[in-house]
C-alpha positions as CSV (number, residue, x, y, z in Angstrom):
1,M,-106.0,-9.2,-72.7
2,K,-103.1,-8.6,-74.9
3,Q,-101.0,-5.5,-74.2
4,T,-99.9,-3.5,-77.1
5,P,-96.2,-2.5,-77.1
6,P,-95.4,1.2,-76.9
7,T,-95.0,3.0,-80.2
8,G,-93.6,6.2,-81.3
9,P,-90.8,8.2,-79.6
10,F,-91.2,6.5,-76.3
11,R,-90.4,3.2,-77.9
12,R,-87.0,4.6,-79.0
13,L,-86.1,6.0,-75.6
14,F,-87.0,2.9,-73.6
15,P,-83.6,1.0,-73.9
16,S,-81.8,4.2,-72.8
17,L,-84.0,4.6,-69.8
18,V,-83.4,1.0,-68.8
19,L,-79.6,1.3,-69.1
20,L,-79.7,4.5,-67.1
21,L,-81.7,3.0,-64.3
22,F,-79.3,0.0,-64.2
23,C,-76.2,2.2,-63.9
24,G,-77.9,4.3,-61.2
25,A,-78.6,1.1,-59.3
26,L,-75.0,0.0,-59.6
27,I,-73.7,3.4,-58.4
28,F,-76.0,3.4,-55.4
29,A,-75.1,-0.2,-54.5
30,F,-71.4,0.6,-54.7
31,F,-71.7,3.7,-52.5
32,F,-73.8,1.9,-50.0
33,F,-71.4,-1.0,-49.7
34,S,-68.2,1.2,-49.5
35,S,-69.7,3.2,-46.6
36,S,-70.8,0.2,-44.6
37,P,-68.6,-1.3,-41.7
38,A,-68.3,-4.6,-43.4
39,S,-66.6,-3.1,-46.4
40,A,-64.2,-1.1,-44.1
41,A,-63.2,-4.3,-42.4
42,L,-62.7,-6.1,-45.8
43,F,-60.6,-3.3,-47.2
44,A,-58.6,-3.1,-44.0
45,T,-57.6,-6.7,-44.2
46,L,-56.6,-6.3,-47.9
47,T,-54.5,-3.1,-47.3
48,P,-50.9,-4.0,-46.5
49,T,-49.4,-2.3,-43.5
50,Q,-45.8,-1.3,-43.1
51,E,-44.0,-2.7,-40.1
52,N,-42.4,-0.2,-37.8
53,P,-38.9,-1.6,-37.0
54,W,-38.1,0.9,-34.3
55,A,-39.8,2.8,-31.4
56,F,-38.9,5.3,-28.7
57,V,-38.3,3.8,-25.3
58,S,-37.4,5.3,-22.0
59,V,-34.2,3.8,-20.6
60,S,-33.0,4.8,-17.1
61,K,-29.5,6.1,-16.8
62,P,-27.2,3.5,-15.1
63,T,-25.9,4.7,-11.8
64,Y,-22.3,4.1,-10.5
65,T,-21.4,4.3,-6.8
66,P,-17.6,4.6,-6.4
67,A,-16.1,2.3,-3.8
68,P,-14.9,4.2,-0.7
69,L,-11.1,4.8,-0.7
70,S,-9.2,3.2,2.1
71,T,-7.6,5.7,4.5
72,S,-6.0,3.2,6.8
73,I,-2.3,3.4,7.2
74,P,-0.5,0.1,7.1
75,T,1.3,-0.8,10.3
76,I,5.1,-1.1,9.8
77,I,6.5,-4.1,11.6
78,P,10.3,-4.1,12.0
79,P,12.1,-7.2,10.8
80,T,12.9,-9.5,13.7
81,V,15.6,-12.1,14.2
82,T,15.3,-14.8,16.8
83,E,18.1,-14.7,19.3
84,V,19.7,-18.1,19.9
85,P,22.9,-19.0,21.8
86,G,25.9,-18.6,19.7
87,V,29.3,-16.9,19.3
88,M,30.0,-13.5,18.0
89,E,32.7,-13.9,15.3
90,M,35.0,-10.9,15.6
91,Q,38.5,-9.9,16.3
92,V,39.2,-8.9,19.9
93,L,42.3,-6.8,20.2
94,S,44.5,-7.9,23.1
95,D,46.2,-4.7,24.1
96,T,47.8,-4.5,27.6
97,A,47.0,-0.9,28.1
98,A,43.5,-1.4,27.0
99,Q,43.0,-4.3,29.4
100,A,44.3,-2.1,32.2
101,A,41.8,0.6,31.2
102,I,39.0,-2.0,31.2
103,Q,39.8,-3.0,34.7
104,N,40.0,0.6,35.9
105,P,38.0,2.8,33.4
106,A,38.2,5.8,35.6
107,G,42.0,5.7,35.2
108,Y,41.8,6.4,31.5
109,S,43.5,9.8,31.1
110,G,42.5,10.4,27.5
111,G,39.6,12.7,28.6
112,K,37.1,10.9,26.3
113,Y,33.9,9.7,27.9
114,I,30.7,8.1,26.4
115,L,27.5,8.2,28.3
116,V,24.5,6.1,27.3
117,D,21.1,6.9,29.0
118,I,18.7,3.9,28.7
119,S,15.7,5.9,29.9
120,E,16.2,8.6,27.2
121,Q,17.5,6.2,24.5
122,H,20.3,8.7,23.9
123,M,24.1,8.9,23.8
124,Y,26.2,11.8,24.9
125,V,29.9,12.0,23.9
126,Y,32.3,14.2,25.9
127,Q,35.9,15.3,25.3
128,G,36.9,16.5,28.8
129,D,34.1,18.8,30.0
130,T,32.9,19.5,26.5
131,M,30.0,17.6,24.9
132,L,31.0,16.9,21.3
133,Y,28.0,14.8,20.2
134,S,24.4,14.0,21.1
135,F,23.0,11.0,19.3
136,V,19.7,9.2,19.3
137,A,20.4,5.6,20.3
138,S,18.6,2.2,20.8
139,T,19.4,-0.2,23.5
140,G,18.4,-3.8,24.1
141,I,14.8,-5.1,24.3
142,N,13.7,-6.4,27.7
143,N,16.5,-4.5,29.4
144,A,19.1,-6.6,27.6
145,T,21.7,-3.8,27.8
146,R,23.7,-4.0,31.1
147,A,24.1,-0.8,33.1
148,G,27.5,0.0,34.5
149,T,30.9,1.6,33.7
150,F,32.9,-0.1,31.0
151,A,35.5,0.8,28.4
152,V,36.0,0.3,24.7
153,Q,37.8,-3.1,24.5
154,S,37.7,-3.8,20.7
155,K,37.4,-1.8,17.4
156,I,36.3,-3.6,14.3
157,P,35.3,-1.8,11.1
158,N,32.6,-4.4,10.3
159,A,31.9,-7.1,12.8
160,Y,30.0,-10.2,11.9
161,G,27.4,-11.8,14.3
162,S,27.1,-15.4,13.4
163,T,24.3,-15.9,15.9
164,W,21.9,-13.7,13.8
165,N,23.8,-13.7,10.5
166,I,24.2,-9.9,10.5
167,W,27.0,-7.4,9.9
168,M,27.5,-4.6,12.4
169,P,29.6,-1.7,11.0
170,N,31.7,0.5,13.2
171,W,31.9,-2.0,16.0
172,L,33.1,-0.8,19.5
173,G,33.1,-3.8,21.9
174,I,32.5,-2.8,25.6
175,Y,31.7,-5.9,27.7
176,W,31.2,-9.6,27.5
177,S,27.9,-11.3,28.2
178,G,28.6,-15.0,28.4
179,G,30.1,-16.1,25.1
180,L,28.9,-12.9,23.3
181,E,30.4,-9.4,23.3
182,N,28.0,-6.5,23.5
183,G,29.1,-3.2,22.0
184,I,28.2,0.0,20.2
185,H,27.6,-0.2,16.4
186,A,25.7,1.1,13.4
187,L,22.3,-0.3,12.3
188,P,23.0,-3.9,11.3
189,I,23.0,-5.1,7.7
190,L,21.1,-8.2,6.7
191,P,22.5,-10.8,4.2
192,N,20.3,-9.3,1.5
193,G,21.8,-5.8,2.0
194,A,18.7,-4.4,3.9
195,T,19.2,-2.3,7.0
196,L,17.8,-3.9,10.1
197,W,15.8,-1.7,12.5
198,E,16.0,1.3,10.1
199,G,13.5,3.9,11.3
200,Y,13.3,2.5,14.8
201,L,16.1,4.3,16.5
202,G,15.1,5.9,19.8
203,R,13.4,2.8,21.2
204,P,14.8,-0.5,22.5
205,V,15.2,-2.8,19.5
206,S,18.6,-4.6,19.9
207,Y,19.7,-7.9,21.6
208,G,21.9,-6.0,24.1
209,C,24.1,-3.7,22.0
210,V,23.8,0.1,21.8
211,V,22.8,0.9,18.2
212,L,23.4,4.2,16.4
213,G,22.6,5.6,13.0
214,T,25.1,4.8,10.3
215,Y,26.6,8.3,10.1
216,E,26.6,8.8,13.8
217,S,28.4,5.5,14.5
218,S,31.1,6.4,12.0
219,L,31.8,9.6,13.8
220,L,32.0,7.8,17.1
221,Y,34.1,5.0,15.7
222,D,36.7,7.5,14.3
223,W,36.8,9.4,17.6
224,A,36.8,6.6,20.2
225,E,40.0,4.8,21.3
226,I,40.6,1.5,23.0
227,G,40.1,2.3,26.7
228,T,37.6,5.1,26.2
229,T,35.2,5.1,29.2
230,V,31.6,4.0,28.4
231,E,29.0,4.5,31.1
232,I,25.5,3.0,30.7
233,R,22.9,4.1,33.2
234,W,19.1,4.5,33.6
């Protein structure tokens, strides 16, 4: 049976209806595709993303523990010199009156008297019955200073001890011990100019002599005379 094509106004509108239906189908297909998960994944891969070059991080604050301060006090060790046999290089005055006073110190009539107390590490200086000076002193280590009654037998402004290579200002010799003369003098001076035993007066430190401070020894040196009695006792 052969179909007869439409005629009249419907025939004129038919192409427009077909085009309208085709466009509607395209719009529906596009809307359906854009809302589906597959299209979201596709567009996500095509959309460029901006890289974030920085980010907030939590960094702990560094801690610092200060080192404990040292409160220890260094121990001061006095310089030492090894005693060896030798000869004290100094001038010994040969005075007849002085030698007589040495032999009989009590016969000295000058009224001057020096007392050294080993147990107190102290010196007392008398003019007659009056005490003129009271000095802190140091005697010999290991009881090297001899006790007894003596007299000043030599006066040297600055005696040199070759045994120990030291200078002994304001030297007052009082007795001989073998080939060495022991006496009263200021703190010794070392070859480099340092003062030996400085800060240690008042305790036994010497090799047999009686040691005074520099100023005190100068007072005694100017006051004492050859023959002045020197008593050393415990």
